[in-house]
Phi, psi and omega in degrees: 000134180233125177242128182233144177235133183237138179280331188223090175103179180221159180271142175298157182298329182264013183283136176294339178296346176285339183256331183221157176281110179238105186308319184293344181261006176293121183294143182235000180222135178121190183273168177297147181208164175224152175225148177224132180227140173236120181204167180245020185300329184264013173290149181232148172236123185236136176239115179250142177227146178231129180236135177254109182247139178285153352266117177053047181238094181278130179238134179230160178218157177216134172233128184221136178237153166231187183243033186284351179268070180053041178086357179262153182301137177229131180288124176262304185228144175199095184211163174231143184209157169233203186300323186243332188248144174224133179226129177135201182260121180211176174301141178302147176296340178290339184271160175229087183297340181291343179260007176276130180295145178287124184201153173289342181264115184302329188255032181303317181260048188300329184285331187238353181302139183241145167086126172276173167264124185205169182292143184196162169236120189234140172242131182239126175259208183288312179236341183254151173215144178225154181205153165252134189230161179306135184245131177218149174246122181255126178246121181259129181274171184294338181267009176093351176286166180213156176231148182240131179239125177288138180252137185289333180271121183292155175286143178251125179234154178210151179213140174244131182238130175242118179265140173223179191303323187248009180170212180206164179225131184233143171233123183238152181223139172232136175234132188211157175254129176255131185218134175217117186056240181264358182264141178208156176202170180251143179232165180209162176209148178234133178233123176245123185213167177175173176209155179211153179259126178241106184059246180259007185245150176246125179255125181236145180212151179212134179230127183240146175207147177169182178220113183087018180252017187305325182294345182262358188233135175066207182287356174299338180296339180278350182256055181089000000 
């Protein structure tokens, strides 16, 4: 159940903003209003498996669906991994899901959330991890529509994690090629994030910067 209150205006009955927090759809003109929605779109079904293979090589897998496609099943995660390797669809290595606030609304941190869920091959060491990930170029038109073009060169991501007694600190990097028809250029993004526990409270923060990394930041992750 989601209840929202607005100081200036109201959302149309068919607005996606009634189901998710979309900053651009926040009304700015009109009288005060409230909306309430009850739905199961953000429900999840997860299947986990664990395999013990000799010699001392534990392999696990996860398949997860939600109902975000207008109430129909949508694949979120589908991967297999061992101590160092991961293959399949998972959160991008550029993202830090640990700094996303816990909420029934998937898009609570819509302005700063990083990283789509996409196909990848990842290697993880003690503090470093690197991956090659699915590459797409998203072009948004003036009327708000968008088109997605697959790029032959995969995106390269890397992350460094420092753990300390009360939390962790992460630095992530993405380097990618953007291509549309005969035009191409290179883009990059940097994400600095972390969280720490102070008494009974947890403080989380994320800072993003880049050029051509739009598909990895905010609600752009939903557009390919």
